[in-house]
C-alpha positions as CSV (number, residue, x, y, z in Angstrom):
1,M,3.5,22.7,-3.9
2,R,5.7,19.4,-2.0
3,S,8.9,20.1,-0.8
4,P,10.9,17.3,0.8
5,L,11.3,17.8,4.9
6,G,14.3,17.7,6.5
7,S,15.0,14.6,9.7
8,D,13.1,15.4,13.2
9,P,13.6,13.2,15.5
10,V,10.8,13.9,18.0
11,A,7.8,14.4,15.7
12,P,4.9,12.1,16.4
13,T,3.8,9.7,14.4
14,S,2.5,10.5,10.4
15,V,-1.2,10.8,10.1
16,L,-0.7,7.9,7.2
17,G,1.3,6.0,9.1
18,R,-1.2,5.6,11.7
19,I,-3.6,4.1,9.2
20,G,-1.8,1.2,9.0
21,C,-1.5,1.3,12.9
22,L,-5.2,1.6,13.0
23,L,-5.8,-2.0,10.5
24,V,-4.2,-3.2,13.0
25,A,-5.8,-2.2,15.9
26,V,-9.0,-3.4,14.2
27,A,-8.2,-6.5,12.8
28,M,-7.2,-7.1,16.5
29,I,-11.0,-6.2,18.0
30,A,-12.9,-8.9,15.4
31,G,11.8,-17.1,-0.3
32,C,13.9,-14.9,-1.7
33,T,15.7,-16.8,-5.4
34,Q,18.4,-16.0,-7.8
35,G,16.4,-18.2,-10.8
36,V,13.1,-20.0,-11.2
37,Q,13.1,-23.5,-9.9
38,D,11.3,-26.6,-10.5
39,P,7.8,-26.3,-9.2
40,P,7.8,-27.8,-5.2
41,A,6.4,-31.4,-4.9
42,V,2.7,-31.4,-3.6
43,H,1.6,-33.5,-0.4
44,S,-1.4,-35.3,-0.1
45,D,-2.3,-33.7,3.0
46,P,-3.8,-30.1,2.3
47,A,-2.4,-28.5,5.9
48,L,1.0,-29.7,4.2
49,V,2.6,-27.9,1.1
50,Q,6.2,-28.6,0.4
51,T,8.1,-25.1,-1.0
52,V,11.4,-24.5,-1.8
53,A,13.0,-24.1,1.4
54,G,11.4,-26.5,3.7
55,T,7.7,-28.0,4.6
56,V,4.6,-25.9,5.6
57,R,2.0,-26.7,8.0
58,G,-1.5,-24.8,8.1
59,V,-4.1,-24.2,8.4
60,V,-7.2,-25.9,6.6
61,A,-11.1,-24.4,7.4
62,E,-14.2,-24.9,5.9
63,D,-14.0,-22.2,3.3
64,H,-9.9,-21.9,2.7
65,R,-6.8,-22.5,3.9
66,L,-3.9,-20.1,5.5
67,F,-0.3,-21.0,5.7
68,A,0.9,-18.4,7.7
69,G,4.5,-16.5,8.7
70,I,6.6,-18.1,5.9
71,P,10.0,-16.1,5.4
72,Y,10.1,-15.3,2.4
73,A,14.3,-13.8,2.8
74,A,16.7,-14.5,5.6
75,P,16.4,-12.1,8.6
76,P,17.7,-8.5,7.7
77,V,20.0,-8.2,10.8
78,G,23.1,-7.2,12.3
79,P,25.3,-7.2,8.6
80,L,22.2,-7.4,6.3
81,R,20.7,-5.0,8.0
82,W,20.2,-2.1,5.2
83,Q,21.5,-4.7,2.9
84,P,19.6,-6.5,-0.2
85,P,17.2,-9.3,0.5
86,E,19.2,-12.4,1.2
87,P,17.4,-15.7,0.1
88,A,15.7,-17.6,3.4
89,P,17.4,-20.7,5.1
90,A,15.8,-23.9,4.2
91,W,14.9,-25.8,7.2
92,D,14.4,-29.8,8.1
93,G,11.0,-31.2,8.9
94,V,7.9,-29.3,9.0
95,R,7.7,-25.7,9.8
96,D,4.6,-24.1,11.7
97,A,2.6,-22.1,9.2
98,T,-0.4,-21.6,11.5
99,R,0.5,-17.7,13.1
100,F,1.1,-14.4,11.0
101,G,4.6,-13.1,10.9
102,P,6.2,-10.2,13.0
103,R,5.6,-7.3,12.3
104,C,8.8,-5.3,10.6
105,P,9.7,-2.6,13.4
106,Q,7.6,0.1,13.5
107,P,6.6,3.7,16.2
108,L,5.4,3.0,18.9
109,E,3.4,5.7,19.3
110,G,-0.7,5.1,18.3
111,D,0.4,0.9,18.4
112,I,-1.9,-0.3,20.7
113,E,0.4,-3.6,21.3
114,L,3.3,-1.1,22.3
115,G,6.0,-2.8,19.8
116,R,4.9,-6.4,20.7
117,Q,4.8,-8.3,17.6
118,T,7.1,-7.3,16.2
119,D,11.1,-7.9,14.9
120,E,13.5,-7.1,13.0
121,D,13.6,-10.5,11.3
122,C,10.2,-9.9,9.8
123,L,10.1,-11.0,6.2
124,N,7.4,-13.7,6.1
125,L,4.4,-14.1,4.1
126,H,0.9,-15.0,4.5
127,V,-1.0,-17.4,1.1
128,W,-4.8,-17.7,2.0
129,T,-6.1,-20.4,-0.9
130,P,-9.7,-21.6,-1.1
131,A,-11.0,-24.6,0.3
132,S,-8.5,-27.3,-1.4
133,D,-10.5,-29.3,-4.2
134,S,-9.9,-32.9,-4.1
135,G,-7.8,-34.3,-7.2
136,S,-8.2,-30.6,-8.9
137,A,-5.8,-29.9,-11.1
138,A,-6.7,-26.3,-11.8
139,L,-4.1,-23.3,-10.9
140,R,-5.9,-20.3,-9.3
141,P,-4.6,-17.0,-10.6
142,V,-3.0,-14.5,-8.1
143,M,-2.8,-11.2,-5.8
144,V,0.1,-9.8,-4.2
145,W,-1.1,-7.6,-1.5
146,I,1.3,-5.0,-0.5
147,H,-0.1,-3.2,2.9
148,G,-0.4,0.6,3.7
149,G,1.0,3.1,6.2
150,A,3.0,5.4,4.8
151,F,5.8,3.4,4.8
152,V,5.9,3.8,8.5
153,T,3.3,1.2,10.0
154,G,1.5,-1.7,8.6
155,T,1.4,-5.6,8.9
156,A,0.4,-8.0,6.0
157,A,-1.2,-10.2,9.3
158,A,-4.6,-7.4,9.5
159,Y,-5.9,-8.0,5.9
160,D,-8.3,-11.3,6.2
161,A,-8.2,-12.5,2.9
162,R,-10.9,-15.6,3.2
163,R,-13.6,-14.3,2.0
164,L,-11.7,-12.9,-1.1
165,V,-10.4,-15.7,-1.6
166,A,-13.5,-17.9,-1.4
167,R,-15.9,-15.8,-3.6
168,G,-13.4,-15.1,-6.1
169,D,-11.9,-18.2,-6.7
170,I,-7.8,-16.7,-6.5
171,V,-5.1,-17.0,-4.4
172,V,-3.9,-14.5,-2.2
173,V,-0.5,-13.8,-0.7
174,T,0.5,-10.5,2.1
175,I,3.7,-9.7,3.0
176,N,5.1,-7.9,5.1
177,Y,8.4,-5.8,3.8
178,R,10.4,-3.3,6.3
179,L,9.6,0.0,6.6
180,G,11.1,3.4,8.3
181,A,14.2,4.4,8.7
182,L,14.9,0.4,8.3
183,G,13.3,-0.4,5.1
184,F,14.2,3.2,3.4
185,L,17.3,5.4,4.8
186,A,19.9,6.4,2.0
187,H,22.9,7.5,3.9
188,P,25.5,7.6,1.5
189,A,27.7,5.5,3.9
190,L,25.5,2.2,3.6
191,G,26.5,1.2,0.2
192,P,27.8,2.2,-3.4
193,A,26.3,4.9,-5.0
194,G,22.3,4.6,-5.5
195,E,22.6,1.6,-4.3
196,V,21.2,3.0,-1.2
197,G,17.5,3.0,0.4
198,N,14.8,0.9,-1.5
199,Y,15.6,-1.5,1.2
200,G,11.3,-2.0,1.4
201,L,11.1,-2.1,-2.0
202,A,13.8,-4.6,-2.9
203,D,12.1,-6.8,0.0
204,Q,8.6,-6.6,-2.2
205,Q,10.5,-8.0,-5.2
206,A,11.9,-10.6,-3.2
207,A,8.5,-11.6,-2.2
208,L,7.4,-11.7,-5.6
209,R,10.2,-14.0,-7.1
210,W,9.1,-16.1,-3.7
211,V,5.7,-16.4,-5.7
212,R,6.9,-17.0,-8.5
213,D,8.8,-19.8,-7.7
214,N,6.5,-21.9,-4.7
215,I,2.9,-20.9,-5.8
216,E,2.4,-23.5,-7.9
217,A,2.5,-25.6,-4.6
218,F,-0.4,-23.9,-3.1
219,G,-2.5,-24.0,-6.0
220,G,-1.8,-21.0,-7.5
221,D,-0.7,-20.2,-11.4
222,P,2.9,-18.7,-11.6
223,G,2.2,-17.4,-15.0
224,R,-0.8,-15.0,-13.4
225,V,0.7,-13.0,-10.9
226,T,-0.9,-9.4,-9.8
227,V,0.7,-7.3,-7.7
228,A,-2.2,-4.8,-5.7
229,G,-1.5,-2.7,-2.7
230,E,-3.7,0.5,-0.9
231,S,-2.1,3.8,0.0
232,A,2.4,3.2,0.3
233,G,1.1,-0.1,-1.3
234,G,-0.4,1.6,-4.2
235,M,2.2,4.0,-4.2
236,S,4.6,0.6,-4.2
237,V,2.6,-0.9,-7.4
238,C,3.0,2.5,-9.0
239,D,6.9,1.3,-8.4
240,H,6.8,-2.1,-9.8
241,L,5.8,-0.9,-12.9
242,V,8.9,0.9,-13.5
243,A,11.2,-1.1,-11.2
244,P,13.6,-2.8,-13.4
245,D,14.0,-5.6,-11.4
246,S,10.1,-6.3,-11.3
247,Q,9.4,-6.2,-14.6
248,G,8.1,-10.1,-14.8
249,L,7.0,-10.7,-12.2
250,F,3.7,-10.3,-12.9
251,G,0.7,-9.6,-15.5
252,A,-1.5,-6.9,-13.9
253,A,-1.5,-4.1,-11.1
254,L,-3.8,-2.7,-8.9
255,I,-3.7,0.6,-6.9
256,Q,-5.5,1.9,-4.5
257,S,-5.2,5.3,-3.2
258,G,-1.4,5.4,-4.3
259,P,-0.1,8.9,-3.9
260,C,2.4,7.9,-7.2
261,Q,3.9,11.2,-6.9
262,A,5.5,11.2,-3.1
263,Q,8.8,9.7,-4.1
264,L,12.0,11.5,-3.4
265,A,15.3,12.3,-5.3
266,L,18.6,10.3,-4.2
267,P,20.1,13.5,-3.1
268,A,17.6,15.3,-0.8
269,A,16.7,11.5,0.4
270,E,20.2,11.0,1.1
271,R,20.8,14.5,3.0
272,I,17.8,13.6,5.0
273,S,19.2,10.4,5.8
274,I,22.5,11.7,6.7
275,D,20.9,14.4,9.5
276,Y,19.2,10.9,10.6
277,A,22.3,9.4,11.4
278,R,23.5,12.6,13.2
279,N,20.2,12.1,15.6
280,A,21.0,8.9,15.8
281,G,24.0,9.4,17.5
282,C,26.4,8.3,13.9
283,G,27.0,11.4,12.6
284,D,30.9,10.6,11.8
285,P,31.2,9.8,8.0
286,A,33.6,7.9,8.2
287,V,32.4,5.2,11.0
288,A,28.3,5.7,10.7
289,A,27.6,2.6,8.5
290,E,28.9,0.4,11.5
291,C,27.8,3.4,14.2
292,L,23.8,2.4,12.5
293,R,24.1,-0.7,12.1
294,S,25.2,-1.3,16.0
295,L,22.6,0.8,17.4
296,P,19.3,-1.3,19.2
297,V,16.4,-1.8,17.0
298,N,14.7,0.3,19.4
299,E,16.4,3.2,18.6
300,L,15.7,2.9,14.9
301,R,11.9,3.0,15.7
302,E,11.1,6.5,14.5
303,P,10.9,7.2,11.1
304,V,13.0,8.9,8.7
305,R,10.7,11.4,6.7
306,Y,10.5,11.9,2.9
307,Y,7.5,13.8,1.4
308,R,4.8,15.8,2.9
309,I,1.1,14.9,2.2
310,G,-1.2,17.7,3.5
311,D,0.2,18.5,7.0
312,D,1.4,14.6,6.7
313,A,5.2,13.4,6.3
314,L,5.9,9.1,4.4
315,S,9.1,7.5,4.6
316,G,9.1,5.6,1.0
317,P,11.6,4.9,-2.4
318,V,14.0,7.5,-3.6
319,T,14.2,7.9,-7.6
320,G,17.6,8.2,-8.9
321,T,18.6,4.7,-7.9
322,T,19.6,1.5,-8.7
323,I,16.3,-0.7,-8.0
324,L,13.8,2.2,-9.2
325,P,16.0,4.4,-11.3
326,Q,12.8,7.3,-12.7
327,D,10.4,8.8,-10.3
328,P,7.1,6.8,-11.9
329,M,5.5,9.6,-13.0
330,V,7.8,10.7,-15.1
331,A,8.2,7.2,-17.0
332,F,4.4,6.5,-17.3
333,A,4.1,9.8,-18.7
334,D,7.2,8.4,-21.4
335,G,5.6,5.5,-21.8
336,G,8.2,3.5,-19.7
337,A,5.8,1.2,-17.3
338,A,5.2,-2.8,-17.7
339,R,2.4,-2.7,-20.2
340,V,0.0,-4.8,-18.5
341,P,-3.1,-4.4,-17.4
342,V,-3.9,-1.6,-14.5
343,A,-6.9,-0.6,-12.4
344,I,-6.4,2.2,-10.2
345,G,-8.4,4.3,-8.0
346,S,-9.1,6.7,-5.1
347,N,-12.1,7.5,-2.8
348,R,-14.5,10.3,-2.8
349,D,-13.5,11.8,0.6
350,E,-9.6,10.5,1.0
351,F,-8.0,13.0,3.5
352,T,-10.9,13.3,6.1
353,L,-9.4,10.0,8.2
354,F,-6.3,11.8,8.6
355,M,-8.2,15.2,9.7
356,A,-10.0,13.0,12.2
357,L,-7.0,11.1,13.7
358,E,-5.4,14.7,14.5
359,Y,-8.7,16.2,16.1
360,L,-8.7,13.0,18.1
361,R,-5.5,13.2,19.0
362,G,-6.7,16.8,20.2
363,I,-5.4,19.1,17.0
364,E,-8.9,20.8,15.7
365,L,-8.6,22.9,12.8
366,L,-10.8,25.8,13.1
367,P,-11.7,28.7,10.4
368,E,-9.9,30.9,11.6
369,D,-6.2,28.1,11.4
370,Y,-6.9,27.1,7.8
371,P,-5.5,30.1,5.6
372,R,-2.1,29.1,7.4
373,A,-2.8,25.6,6.8
374,L,-3.1,26.3,3.2
375,A,-0.2,27.7,2.9
376,D,2.2,25.4,4.8
377,A,0.7,22.3,2.1
378,F,0.5,25.0,-0.7
379,G,3.1,27.7,-0.5
380,A,2.3,30.5,-3.0
381,D,0.0,28.6,-4.2
382,A,-2.6,28.7,-1.0
383,A,-4.4,31.7,-2.3
384,A,-5.5,30.2,-5.3
385,V,-6.6,27.1,-3.1
386,A,-8.6,29.4,-0.7
387,D,-10.4,30.5,-3.9
388,R,-11.1,27.0,-5.3
389,Y,-12.3,25.3,-2.1
390,P,-13.8,28.4,0.1
391,L,-15.1,27.6,3.6
392,N,-18.8,28.4,3.0
393,R,-18.8,26.3,0.3
394,Y,-17.8,23.1,3.3
395,D,-20.5,24.3,5.8
396,D,-17.6,26.6,6.7
397,S,-15.4,23.6,8.4
398,A,-12.0,23.7,7.9
399,P,-10.8,19.9,8.0
400,L,-13.9,19.6,5.0
401,A,-12.4,22.1,2.6
402,Y,-9.3,21.2,3.3
403,S,-9.1,17.9,3.4
404,A,-11.0,18.4,0.3
405,A,-8.0,20.4,-1.6
406,V,-6.3,17.9,-0.4
407,T,-7.2,14.7,-1.7
408,D,-8.0,16.3,-5.2
409,A,-4.4,17.2,-4.8
410,D,-2.6,14.0,-3.5
411,F,-4.7,11.8,-4.7
412,A,-8.0,11.5,-7.4
413,C,-5.8,14.1,-9.3
414,V,-2.9,12.2,-9.5
415,D,-5.2,8.7,-9.9
416,E,-6.5,10.4,-13.4
417,R,-2.9,11.6,-14.7
418,I,-1.6,8.4,-14.0
419,G,-4.5,6.4,-15.8
420,D,-4.5,8.6,-18.7
421,D,-0.5,8.2,-19.2
422,L,-0.8,4.7,-19.0
423,A,-3.9,4.1,-21.3
424,R,-1.9,4.9,-23.9
425,H,-0.6,1.9,-24.1
426,S,-2.0,-0.8,-22.1
427,P,-5.8,-1.2,-20.1
428,V,-6.8,0.7,-17.3
429,Y,-9.4,0.6,-15.7
430,A,-10.5,3.1,-13.4
431,Y,-12.9,3.6,-10.5
432,E,-14.0,5.6,-7.2
433,F,-15.1,4.3,-3.9
434,N,-18.0,6.9,-3.2
435,D,-20.1,4.7,-0.2
436,R,-20.0,8.0,1.9
437,R,-21.5,6.5,4.6
438,A,-19.1,3.6,5.1
439,P,-18.8,2.4,8.5
440,A,-15.7,3.2,10.8
441,P,-14.8,2.4,13.5
442,E,-16.5,4.3,16.8
443,P,-14.7,6.8,17.8
444,F,-14.7,8.8,14.0
445,R,-18.4,8.1,14.3
446,T,-18.8,11.5,16.7
447,L,-16.5,13.8,15.0
448,P,-18.1,17.2,14.6
449,F,-17.6,16.1,10.4
450,P,-18.3,13.3,8.7
451,V,-15.2,10.9,7.5
452,G,-17.7,9.6,4.5
453,A,-16.0,7.8,1.9
454,S,-12.5,8.5,2.9
455,H,-8.9,6.3,3.0
456,S,-8.4,3.0,4.0
457,L,-12.1,2.7,4.3
458,E,-13.2,0.6,1.2
459,L,-10.5,-1.9,2.4
460,R,-13.7,-3.6,4.5
461,Y,-15.2,-4.5,1.5
462,L,-12.5,-6.4,0.4
463,F,-10.8,-7.9,3.5
464,D,-12.9,-9.6,7.2
465,I,-10.9,-6.1,9.0
466,G,-13.0,-5.8,12.6
467,G,-13.8,-2.8,14.7
468,A,-16.4,-0.9,12.7
469,P,-20.1,-1.5,12.4
470,D,-21.1,-4.5,10.3
471,L,-22.3,-3.5,6.5
472,D,-26.4,-2.7,5.6
473,P,-27.6,-5.5,3.3
474,A,-26.7,-2.5,0.3
475,Q,-23.3,-2.3,1.6
476,Q,-22.9,-5.9,1.8
477,A,-23.9,-6.5,-2.2
478,L,-21.5,-3.4,-2.4
479,S,-18.7,-5.8,-1.1
480,D,-19.9,-8.4,-2.7
481,Q,-19.6,-6.6,-6.3
482,M,-15.9,-5.5,-5.1
483,I,-14.7,-8.6,-5.0
484,D,-16.2,-10.0,-7.9
485,Y,-14.8,-7.0,-10.0
486,W,-11.2,-7.4,-8.2
487,S,-10.6,-11.1,-8.9
488,A,-12.4,-10.9,-12.5
489,F,-9.5,-8.0,-12.6
490,V,-7.3,-10.9,-10.8
491,S,-8.4,-13.7,-13.0
492,T,-8.6,-12.6,-16.7
493,G,-6.4,-8.8,-17.1
494,T,-10.3,-7.2,-16.8
495,P,-12.7,-6.3,-13.6
496,N,-15.9,-7.4,-16.1
497,G,-17.5,-10.9,-15.5
498,D,-21.0,-12.4,-15.5
499,G,-23.6,-10.3,-13.3
500,L,-21.9,-7.5,-12.9
501,P,-22.7,-3.3,-14.2
502,D,-19.9,-2.8,-17.0
503,W,-16.8,-1.2,-16.5
504,P,-15.0,0.3,-19.7
505,E,-11.9,1.1,-20.7
506,V,-10.5,4.2,-19.5
507,G,-10.3,5.9,-23.8
508,D,-13.0,3.6,-24.7
509,D,-15.0,7.3,-25.1
510,P,-12.9,10.1,-25.1
511,A,-16.2,12.7,-24.6
512,A,-16.5,10.7,-21.0
513,G,-14.6,10.3,-17.7
514,Q,-15.1,6.3,-18.1
515,R,-14.8,6.3,-13.9
516,L,-16.5,3.3,-12.1
517,S,-17.9,4.5,-9.1
518,L,-18.2,2.0,-6.5
519,E,-21.8,2.9,-4.6
520,P,-24.5,1.2,-2.8
521,D,-27.4,0.0,-4.9
522,A,-26.0,2.5,-7.7
523,T,-22.2,1.2,-9.3
524,R,-22.6,3.1,-12.6
525,V,-20.0,5.0,-15.0
526,V,-19.4,8.8,-14.0
527,D,-18.4,11.5,-16.3
528,D,-17.5,13.8,-14.2
529,F,-14.8,12.9,-12.3
530,E,-12.0,15.5,-13.4
531,Q,-14.9,18.3,-12.2
532,V,-15.5,17.6,-8.9
533,H,-12.3,17.0,-7.9
534,Q,-11.2,19.8,-10.4
535,C,-8.1,17.8,-11.9
536,A,-8.1,21.1,-14.8
537,F,-7.2,23.4,-11.3
538,W,-4.5,21.3,-10.2
539,E,-3.4,20.0,-13.4
540,N,-2.3,24.2,-14.1
541,L,-0.8,24.2,-10.8
542,R,1.9,21.7,-11.5
């Protein structure tokens, strides 16, 4: 149903990518080592922490501590551009860790900072901990958060974890990693066969190794690490479940709205990358690597585009490579994933937010354009999709009908398949975020159609992200409940805890859907997820 894309140097930034820009905007409104290291020394001053590379000074607040902008790898610049991450150089004295590190380079379109606060030297992370416990020796479980943004945009700084760490009593690490062409270009001249692309994925592995070697000094338990992420971050988690070099770096995984089928095989990625290099003025294969590495970083902000979802395209990981030998969807079906507890879920109305962003750009999907849009997205299956998703079922709204089809095809039913495959070998807990009145930023509240429980809107229930109306009391209670579920899962490998509605494992009862529906005042187990999202239909089209 989907096909790889050729490079397009003048195409607009992807809608999926603009989600990352949106998160940056609303947020503004409101040690890579080769082996296990000895635990760093502990300072009596809670603002000081000794890492393997040197001492950092962070911020100590009443309910949390923050250590920001810590380098976990060497700057990937000059000859290290399109190379695996190298260990971060050590420093003398005390390094300031009170300010967020720069974002990785990303497109200027839709970026309210117009490229400011970005730098190719961007391999940094932020550590959030609860307030220091005087005399406490207990180590807390750790969640490593990978941001979304279509592997094109985004920043770790958008995810303020103070309430998550304070209420959940966990440590949260948010990471930046190389994006777009700098993170995923797979030109064959850049390295040995099978070792190109996936630089951003290698960065994430380096960050996980940094956590293994350093997190104890921050009060975190290196033996209880959950890798988690949303959208492109969720897709990254799928990759880490099957990537050989990721094994042993985490003990649980949390996948939020991850389009984990959106991988591209190496031959197609190399072809698209060769086209990208030619369009950048580096078409001679004999000198392509030298040419690409000599380009100013601003000439590499346009992403390489690999995979289409709906009308949109992503950069991203490449399969058939040393880092990611197998497509995760194939590995899941074959029992090849890490045998760790997994929590996985999607949002009831994933794709409406992408349609809203297009509408705000002046691109309105009219009823007469609906057949063409389906043909572009689903090819020969378009007529069958139109029969299943007729306009009259969605108040004659083409954006809502199209969004429902793409939500089901590329998020909900992919999520269902992953959960079923993984549950054959490991505990799996599935959810759907279903607050269809979830607060959205102001521009999305004036549309001719509702965005509902759309992509990324659950993040405000876990992290402090501004730019939208406050949660009402029922939504705040749902937020508290979600933090309790998430932190229980990070702590124990099961989301269940005292005072929480029971969240059963996938497969506990084959006759039921076994999926928790997260709704204000109504969190409950539902058994009609597959029917609501027409997963049998999509399974037959695969």
